[in-house]
C-alpha positions in Angstrom: 22.5 -46.3 -60.2 23.3 -46.9 -63.8 25.7 -49.7 -64.7 27.0 -50.4 -68.2 28.5 -53.8 -69.1 30.5 -54.8 -72.2 31.5 -58.4 -73.0 35.3 -59.2 -73.1 36.3 -62.4 -74.9 40.0 -62.1 -75.7 42.1 -64.9 -77.1 44.4 -64.6 -74.1 41.5 -65.3 -71.7 40.4 -68.3 -73.7 43.9 -69.8 -73.8 44.7 -69.2 -70.1 41.3 -70.3 -68.8 42.0 -68.3 -65.6 39.3 -65.7 -66.1 36.3 -65.9 -63.7 32.7 -64.9 -64.4 33.5 -61.4 -63.0 36.5 -61.1 -65.4 34.3 -61.6 -68.4 32.7 -58.2 -67.9 34.1 -54.7 -68.1 32.1 -52.5 -65.8 31.8 -48.8 -66.7 29.9 -47.1 -63.9 28.7 -43.8 -65.3 26.8 -42.7 -62.2 26.6 -44.2 -58.7 23.8 -42.9 -56.7 23.8 -45.4 -53.8 27.2 -46.8 -52.7 25.7 -48.9 -49.9 23.2 -50.6 -52.3 26.0 -51.4 -54.8 28.2 -52.8 -52.1 25.4 -55.0 -50.6 24.6 -56.3 -54.1 28.3 -57.1 -54.8 28.6 -58.9 -51.4 25.6 -61.1 -52.1 27.1 -62.1 -55.5 30.2 -63.4 -53.6 28.3 -65.6 -51.1 29.2 -69.3 -51.4 28.9 -72.5 -49.4 30.3 -76.0 -49.5 28.6 -79.4 -49.2 29.8 -79.6 -45.6 28.2 -76.3 -44.7 25.0 -77.3 -46.5 24.8 -80.6 -44.5 25.3 -78.8 -41.3 22.6 -76.2 -42.2 20.0 -78.7 -43.4 20.3 -80.7 -40.2 18.5 -84.0 -39.4 15.2 -85.0 -40.9 13.3 -87.4 -43.1 16.1 -87.5 -45.6 18.5 -89.0 -43.1 15.9 -91.3 -41.7 15.1 -92.7 -45.2 18.8 -93.0 -45.9 19.5 -94.8 -42.6 16.7 -97.2 -43.3 18.0 -98.2 -46.7 21.7 -98.3 -45.7 20.7 -100.3 -42.7 19.4 -103.0 -45.0 23.0 -103.4 -46.3 24.1 -104.1 -42.8 21.2 -106.5 -42.2 22.0 -108.4 -45.4 25.6 -108.6 -44.4 24.6 -110.0 -41.0 22.3 -112.6 -42.7 25.1 -113.9 -44.9 27.5 -114.1 -41.9 25.1 -115.9 -39.7 24.1 -118.2 -42.6 27.6 -119.6 -42.4 27.0 -120.8 -38.8 23.8 -122.7 -39.7 24.7 -123.8 -43.2 28.0 -125.6 -42.5 26.7 -128.2 -40.0 23.7 -129.1 -42.2 25.8 -129.6 -45.3 28.4 -131.6 -43.4 25.7 -134.1 -42.3 24.1 -134.4 -45.7 27.3 -134.8 -47.7 29.6 -136.3 -45.1 32.2 -133.5 -45.1 35.3 -133.4 -42.9 35.9 -130.7 -40.3 38.4 -129.1 -42.6 36.0 -129.0 -45.5 33.3 -127.4 -43.3 35.8 -124.7 -42.2 36.7 -124.0 -45.8 33.1 -122.9 -46.6 33.6 -120.1 -44.1 37.2 -119.4 -45.2 36.3 -118.9 -48.9 33.7 -116.2 -47.9 36.4 -114.3 -46.1 38.9 -114.8 -48.9 36.3 -113.2 -51.3 35.7 -110.3 -49.0 39.4 -109.7 -48.3 40.3 -109.8 -52.0 37.5 -107.5 -53.2 37.4 -105.0 -50.3 40.2 -102.7 -51.7 38.8 -103.0 -55.2 35.3 -101.9 -54.1 36.8 -99.0 -52.1 38.8 -97.8 -55.0 36.0 -97.8 -57.5 33.6 -96.3 -54.9 35.9 -93.3 -54.8 36.3 -93.1 -58.5 32.8 -93.8 -59.7 30.5 -93.1 -56.7 29.2 -95.0 -53.6 25.7 -95.5 -55.0 26.9 -97.3 -58.2 29.0 -99.9 -56.4 26.3 -100.5 -53.8 23.8 -101.5 -56.5 26.4 -103.8 -58.1 27.3 -105.4 -54.8 23.6 -106.0 -54.0 23.1 -107.7 -57.3 26.1 -110.0 -56.8 25.2 -111.0 -53.3 21.5 -111.7 -54.3 22.4 -113.5 -57.6 25.2 -115.7 -56.3 23.4 -116.3 -53.0 20.4 -117.6 -55.0 22.6 -119.8 -57.2 24.2 -121.4 -54.2 20.8 -123.0 -53.4 21.1 -125.0 -56.6 24.7 -126.2 -55.9 25.1 -129.8 -57.2 28.3 -130.4 -55.2 30.6 -129.2 -52.5 33.0 -127.6 -55.0 30.1 -125.4 -56.4 29.2 -124.3 -52.9 32.8 -123.1 -52.4 32.9 -121.2 -55.7 29.6 -119.5 -55.2 30.1 -118.6 -51.6 33.4 -117.1 -52.5 31.6 -114.9 -55.1 29.0 -114.0 -52.5 31.9 -112.9 -50.2 33.2 -110.7 -53.0 29.9 -109.0 -53.2 29.5 -108.6 -49.4 32.8 -106.7 -49.5 31.0 -103.8 -51.1 28.2 -103.6 -48.5 30.1 -101.5 -45.9 30.1 -98.5 -48.3 26.5 -97.9 -47.4 28.0 -96.8 -44.0 30.3 -94.4 -45.9 27.3 -92.9 -47.8 25.3 -92.4 -44.6 28.3 -90.8 -42.9 28.6 -88.2 -45.6 25.1 -86.9 -45.0 25.2 -86.6 -41.2 25.9 -83.3 -39.4 28.9 -83.8 -37.0 26.7 -83.1 -33.9 24.6 -86.3 -34.5 27.0 -88.4 -36.7 28.5 -90.8 -34.1 25.2 -91.5 -32.3 23.3 -92.2 -35.4 26.1 -94.4 -36.8 26.3 -96.4 -33.6 22.5 -96.9 -33.6 23.1 -98.7 -37.0 24.2 -101.7 -34.9 20.5 -102.3 -34.5 20.3 -103.2 -38.2 23.1 -105.8 -37.8 21.4 -107.3 -34.8 18.1 -107.4 -36.7 19.7 -109.2 -39.6 21.3 -111.8 -37.2 18.0 -112.5 -35.4 16.1 -112.7 -38.8 18.6 -115.4 -40.0 18.4 -117.4 -36.8 14.6 -117.4 -36.8 14.5 -118.2 -40.5 16.8 -121.1 -40.0 14.8 -122.5 -37.1 11.6 -122.4 -39.2 12.9 -123.4 -42.7 15.6 -126.0 -42.2 13.5 -128.6 -40.4 10.6 -128.2 -42.9 12.1 -127.3 -46.3 15.9 -127.8 -45.9 19.0 -125.7 -46.4 18.4 -124.9 -50.1 15.2 -123.0 -49.3 17.1 -121.2 -46.5 19.6 -119.9 -49.0 16.8 -118.7 -51.3 15.0 -116.8 -48.5 18.2 -115.5 -47.0 18.8 -113.5 -50.2 15.5 -111.6 -49.7 17.1 -108.6 -47.9 19.3 -107.9 -51.0 16.3 -108.2 -53.3 14.5 -105.6 -51.1 17.6 -103.3 -51.4 17.4 -103.6 -55.2 13.7 -102.7 -55.2 14.2 -99.7 -52.9 17.4 -98.5 -54.6 15.8 -95.7 -56.5 15.3 -93.9 -53.1 19.1 -94.1 -52.4 20.8 -90.8 -53.2 24.3 -90.4 -54.6 26.9 -88.8 -52.4 26.8 -85.0 -52.8 30.4 -84.8 -51.5 31.5 -87.3 -54.2 29.6 -85.4 -56.9 31.3 -82.1 -55.9 34.7 -83.7 -55.8 34.0 -85.2 -59.3 33.1 -81.8 -60.7 29.4 -82.6 -61.0 28.2 -79.6 -59.1 24.7 -79.4 -60.7 23.9 -83.0 -59.7 25.2 -82.3 -56.2 23.0 -79.3 -55.9 20.0 -81.3 -57.0 20.5 -83.8 -54.2 21.0 -81.1 -51.7 17.7 -79.5 -52.8 15.9 -82.8 -52.3 17.5 -83.0 -48.8 16.3 -79.5 -48.2 12.7 -80.3 -49.2 12.5 -83.5 -47.3 14.0 -82.0 -44.1 11.8 -78.9 -44.5 14.8 -76.6 -44.1 16.7 -74.1 -46.3 20.0 -74.3 -48.0 22.6 -71.6 -47.1 22.4 -68.4 -49.2 24.7 -68.1 -52.1 26.2 -70.6 -54.6 27.4 -74.1 -54.1 31.2 -74.2 -54.8 33.4 -77.1 -55.6 36.3 -77.6 -53.2 39.8 -78.3 -54.3 39.8 -81.5 -56.4 42.4 -84.3 -56.6 42.6 -87.7 -58.1 40.0 -89.9 -56.5 40.6 -93.5 -55.3 44.3 -93.2 -55.5 45.6 -95.7 -52.9 48.9 -93.9 -52.7 47.2 -91.1 -51.0 46.5 -93.4 -48.0 50.3 -93.2 -47.4 50.7 -89.4 -47.9 52.4 -87.5 -45.1 49.0 -86.6 -43.6 47.6 -90.2 -43.4 50.5 -92.7 -43.5 50.6 -93.2 -39.7 46.8 -93.3 -39.4 46.5 -95.9 -42.2 49.1 -98.3 -40.7 47.5 -98.0 -37.2 44.0 -98.5 -38.6 45.0 -101.6 -40.5 46.3 -103.1 -37.3 43.1 -102.1 -35.4 40.8 -103.6 -38.0 42.9 -106.8 -37.9 42.6 -106.9 -34.1 38.9 -106.1 -34.2 38.0 -109.0 -36.5 40.4 -111.4 -34.7 38.7 -110.6 -31.4 35.1 -110.6 -32.5 35.1 -113.8 -34.6 37.5 -115.5 -32.2 35.0 -115.2 -29.4 32.2 -116.3 -31.7 34.1 -119.5 -32.6 35.3 -120.2 -29.1 32.0 -120.0 -27.3 29.2 -120.5 -29.9 27.0 -122.7 -27.8 27.0 -120.3 -24.8 26.6 -117.2 -26.9 23.6 -118.6 -28.8 21.6 -118.0 -25.6 22.8 -114.4 -25.4 23.0 -113.4 -29.0 20.1 -111.1 -29.0 21.3 -109.2 -25.9 24.9 -108.5 -26.9 25.5 -104.8 -27.3 27.8 -102.0 -26.3 25.4 -99.3 -27.6 24.8 -97.5 -24.3 28.5 -97.3 -23.4 29.6 -96.2 -26.8 26.8 -93.6 -27.2 27.9 -92.1 -23.8 31.6 -92.1 -24.5 32.0 -91.5 -28.2 31.2 -87.7 -28.0 32.3 -87.4 -24.3 35.9 -88.6 -24.4 36.3 -88.8 -28.2 36.7 -91.6 -30.8 40.3 -92.6 -30.0 39.8 -93.2 -26.2 36.4 -94.9 -26.8 38.2 -97.4 -29.0 40.9 -97.8 -26.3 38.3 -98.4 -23.6 36.6 -101.1 -25.6 39.9 -102.8 -26.4 40.9 -102.7 -22.7 37.5 -104.2 -21.8 38.2 -107.1 -24.2 41.7 -107.5 -22.7 40.4 -107.7 -19.1 37.5 -110.1 -19.7 39.6 -112.3 -22.1 42.1 -112.9 -19.4 39.4 -113.6 -16.8 38.1 -116.5 -18.9 41.1 -118.6 -18.0 40.1 -118.9 -14.3 38.0 -121.7 -13.0 34.7 -120.1 -12.2 31.0 -121.0 -12.3 29.2 -121.5 -15.6 27.2 -118.3 -14.9 30.2 -116.2 -14.3 32.0 -117.6 -17.3 29.0 -116.8 -19.4 29.1 -113.3 -18.1 32.8 -112.9 -19.0 32.1 -114.1 -22.6 29.1 -111.8 -22.8 31.3 -108.9 -21.9 33.9 -109.8 -24.5 31.2 -109.9 -27.1 29.8 -106.6 -25.9 33.1 -104.8 -26.0 34.1 -106.4 -29.4 30.8 -105.1 -30.8 31.7 -101.7 -29.5 35.1 -102.0 -31.2 33.4 -102.5 -34.5 31.4 -99.4 -33.9 34.6 -97.5 -33.2 36.6 -98.6 -36.3 33.8 -98.0 -38.7 33.0 -94.5 -37.4 36.6 -93.4 -37.1 37.6 -94.7 -40.5 34.7 -93.0 -42.2 35.4 -89.7 -40.4 39.2 -89.5 -40.6 39.7 -90.0 -44.4 38.7 -87.3 -46.8 36.0 -87.9 -49.5 38.6 -88.5 -52.2 39.9 -91.7 -50.5 37.2 -92.4 -47.8 35.9 -95.5 -49.5 39.5 -96.7 -50.3 40.5 -96.3 -46.7 37.5 -98.3 -45.5 38.1 -100.9 -48.2 41.7 -101.6 -47.3 41.0 -101.6 -43.6 38.2 -104.1 -44.2 40.6 -106.3 -46.1 42.9 -106.4 -43.0 39.9 -107.4 -40.9 39.3 -110.4 -43.2 42.9 -111.5 -42.6 42.2 -111.4 -38.8 39.0 -113.4 -39.4 40.9 -116.1 -41.4 43.6 -116.4 -38.7 41.3 -116.5 -35.7 40.0 -120.1 -36.2 43.5 -121.4 -35.5 43.6 -119.5 -32.2 40.0 -120.0 -31.1 39.8 -123.7 -32.1 43.2 -125.3 -32.6 45.2 -123.4 -29.9 42.4 -123.2 -27.4 41.8 -126.9 -27.7 45.5 -127.4 -26.7 45.7 -124.7 -24.1 43.0 -122.3 -22.9 45.5 -120.2 -21.0 47.7 -119.8 -24.1 44.8 -118.8 -26.3 43.3 -116.2 -24.0 46.7 -114.6 -23.4 47.3 -114.3 -27.2 43.9 -112.6 -27.6 44.4 -110.5 -24.4 47.9 -109.3 -25.6 46.6 -108.4 -29.1 43.7 -106.4 -27.5 46.1 -104.6 -25.2 48.3 -103.6 -28.1 45.2 -102.4 -30.0 44.1 -100.3 -27.0 47.5 -98.5 -26.9 47.4 -98.1 -30.7 43.8 -96.6 -30.6 44.8 -94.1 -27.8 47.9 -93.0 -29.9 46.0 -92.4 -33.1 47.3 -89.0 -34.5 43.9 -87.5 -35.4 40.8 -87.1 -33.1 37.7 -86.8 -35.3 35.3 -85.8 -32.5 33.5 -82.6 -33.7 35.7 -82.5 -36.8 34.2 -81.7 -40.2 34.6 -84.3 -42.9 37.5 -83.4 -45.1 37.1 -83.3 -48.9 40.7 -83.8 -50.1 44.0 -84.9 -48.6 45.9 -81.7 -49.2 
């Protein structure tokens, strides 16, 4: 076979910009001795694959294990900072003679910082990449957490803890990054198992507080509680950028380099052909959350995240003393791992919310201390399962161009629930236990119905790249 090529480079082609690589060549076939060989060569030139297809082909291996370990540190650091609130406030109250309202404000400013910054972190994560904002968030939490230990007054604690809350708001995007590298067959199970990292962070903080406060005081506890973020910063060079984001941003060469690293670490082979960018659109545009494809989903998910935080933190506040004995055992992992791929994401969320509804309402009855503890334990277990559900579903349902923005705005709604729940779990419950549990039970029932009626089921669904 003899093939003669001549380069075409017309002004019209340059202006239109519509010519492809194949259009740049004029093929003059003088002789064709083997039609089959020519056709096979032409077909091979046309082979392409997307990031989604590459992730599915490369499967699970050391790349995901390393990524899970590092992103798990974000969850552990988040848990440390949340649990720190429970042990810091009483100690500071005794030392500085604070009122109950002043103590509550230490927790509130953290949630205000988180709620304010969550949409911002999500938007810039979609615009500039998940990896970049995770590094910045880690520095903020570590730096302002460390500075809090030198607080000379109550006012400085409020300011610095609020800034820590703003940094914590960026931590959940480690979950987004991990999601984007998991094949759909294993995605839900691996993400649910990430709850182990949160539990580990909680237990680390409890043990640290028990050892440090009696011996060195709360200031040293703050210093040592910032260690997980420092470890993240040290290990950050092993955290890859999102290949899905890079392709969406038109940085195909960088995306291919990451996929080649994944291929090497997993000892697997990339699909044949060339990596192609998918349709691109403006990234991090919050208006796309309310496009015709996602408007209903966004509104429903905002309500579900609000109800999730209201339920979880409400039970923590309402029964802290009892739950201290069971904190290391609370989990809905077995149930969620069984249901999430069996009945789907939506109905798994509905089951967890219904479980909270039932056991919340049972709390109002006069029963033995052991049975009451069991009811509270079940609410905590189901509420942990709800958090699994909302994180997984939110990361799967939104496309890459607005995935972090969707998670960020949903997280902001959760912080509103977290700020409201003290008035239910402490003020209203003190006045009437029955009224409080019926408020929680009703909200959980509404959330169960909302979860079951979500318009999109993400079970077995590929992660979308763009809205359209």
